C-alpha positions in Angstrom: -20.3 -47.5 -69.0 -23.6 -46.4 -67.7 -26.6 -48.5 -67.6 -29.4 -47.7 -70.0 -32.0 -45.9 -69.0 -35.4 -48.3 -68.3 -33.2 -51.3 -66.6 -35.4 -52.7 -63.6 -35.2 -52.2 -59.5 -36.7 -54.4 -58.0 -38.1 -53.5 -54.4 -39.1 -55.3 -51.6 -41.8 -53.7 -50.0 -44.9 -51.6 -51.3 -45.7 -48.8 -48.6 -44.0 -45.2 -48.3 -40.3 -46.1 -48.7 -40.7 -48.3 -51.3 -42.9 -45.4 -53.1 -40.4 -42.9 -52.4 -37.3 -45.2 -53.8 -39.7 -45.8 -57.0 -39.9 -42.4 -57.5 -36.2 -41.1 -56.9 -35.6 -44.4 -59.5 -38.1 -43.0 -61.9 -36.5 -39.5 -61.9 -33.3 -41.5 -62.7 -34.5 -43.1 -65.4 -34.7 -47.0 -64.2 -37.9 -49.0 -63.8 -39.4 -50.5 -60.9 -40.8 -53.8 -59.8 -42.5 -53.7 -56.3 -43.0 -56.9 -54.5 -45.7 -56.4 -51.7 -48.7 -58.6 -50.4 -51.2 -56.0 -50.0 -54.0 -55.5 -53.0 -52.5 -52.1 -53.8 -49.5 -50.5 -52.2 -48.6 -47.1 -52.0 -45.6 -47.9 -54.2 -47.2 -49.4 -57.0 -49.1 -46.5 -57.9 -45.5 -45.0 -59.3 -43.9 -48.0 -60.5 -44.7 -49.9 -63.8 -44.3 -53.2 -62.9 -46.3 -54.9 -59.3 -46.1 -58.5 -58.3 -49.1 -59.3 -55.2 -46.7 -61.5 -53.0 -46.5 -63.4 -49.8 -44.2 -60.8 -47.9 -41.6 -63.2 -46.5 -37.8 -63.6 -47.7 -38.5 -66.9 -49.5 -40.9 -65.6 -52.0 -38.7 -62.4 -52.4 -36.2 -64.6 -53.2 -38.3 -66.9 -55.6 -39.7 -63.7 -57.6 -36.0 -62.3 -58.1 -35.0 -65.8 -59.4 -37.9 -66.4 -61.4 -38.0 -62.6 -62.9 -34.8 -62.2 -65.0 -35.7 -59.0 -65.7 -34.7 -57.5 -62.3 -30.9 -55.7 -62.7 -30.9 -54.9 -58.8 -32.9 -55.8 -55.6 -33.4 -53.4 -52.8 -34.4 -54.9 -49.5 -35.1 -53.9 -46.3 -33.4 -54.9 -42.8 -36.6 -57.3 -42.3 -39.1 -58.6 -44.2 -42.3 -59.4 -42.2 -40.4 -62.0 -39.7 -37.5 -63.0 -42.1 -34.6 -61.0 -42.1 -33.0 -59.2 -45.1 -29.7 -60.5 -44.7 -30.5 -63.7 -44.7 -32.7 -63.1 -48.1 -29.2 -61.2 -49.5 -27.6 -64.6 -48.7 -30.4 -66.6 -50.3 -30.0 -64.9 -53.2 -26.1 -64.9 -53.7 -26.2 -68.5 -53.2 -28.7 -68.8 -55.9 -28.3 -65.6 -58.4 -24.3 -64.2 -57.4 -24.4 -61.9 -60.0 -27.5 -60.3 -58.9 -26.7 -56.6 -57.1 -28.7 -56.4 -54.1 -28.2 -52.9 -51.7 -29.4 -53.7 -48.5 -31.8 -50.7 -46.9 -30.5 -50.1 -43.5 -34.0 -48.8 -41.6 -34.0 -46.5 -39.1 -34.0 -47.8 -35.1 -33.8 -51.5 -37.1 -30.3 -52.1 -38.7 -27.6 -52.4 -36.6 -23.9 -52.5 -36.9 -24.5 -56.4 -35.5 -26.9 -57.2 -38.2 -25.0 -55.3 -41.1 -21.5 -57.4 -40.4 -23.5 -60.6 -41.0 -23.9 -59.2 -44.6 -22.2 -60.8 -47.6 -18.9 -59.2 -47.8 -19.3 -55.7 -50.3 -23.0 -55.5 -50.1 -23.8 -52.1 -50.3 -25.7 -50.7 -47.4 -28.4 -47.6 -48.0 -29.0 -45.9 -44.6 -32.1 -44.1 -43.9 -32.4 -40.9 -44.4 -31.0 -40.9 -47.6 -30.9 -38.6 -50.5 -31.7 -39.4 -54.3 -27.8 -38.2 -54.5 -27.2 -41.4 -52.6 -29.7 -43.6 -54.3 -28.2 -42.5 -57.6 -24.6 -43.4 -56.5 -25.2 -46.7 -55.3 -27.3 -47.7 -58.4 -24.6 -46.0 -61.2 -21.7 -47.8 -58.9 -23.8 -51.7 -59.0 -25.7 -51.9 -62.5 -23.0 -51.3 -65.1 -20.9 -54.6 -63.2 -23.9 -56.5 -63.2 -25.4 -55.5 -66.8 -21.4 -57.1 -68.1 -22.0 -60.1 -65.7 -25.3 -60.5 -67.5 -24.0 -60.6 -70.6 -21.3 -62.7 -69.8 -24.1 -65.1 -68.4 -25.9 -65.2 -71.8 
């Protein structure tokens, strides 16, 4: 089963990396929803949806819970002073069927931090290719679509 084009990936952070992720996702047929505290982050220029919100993990959890159109969320190693691992744990507790990819930033993610991720959380390590992103997305989203239908 494949996920239909137009499914939405939420990206926490609208800087250069968020922009690159959104551009790669668009080439693969997915929409992106950028979450960032700035008025107009550069990733918002290439994504169809943008929400300006406080840049902390709790805000990201609240947005992911409120915006049910998000089919997958990509989280950084740290969101301001909030660990990305904690964000993923909170999301799993409140929205267990939402797939989340942990983006391991160069120099910021360590094996000790990654060991604290919920079991089975996919890790996308910088630098990465569009093919690596596509492989993770294709591997996660079809399962999410099925679980989402079962919840309805």
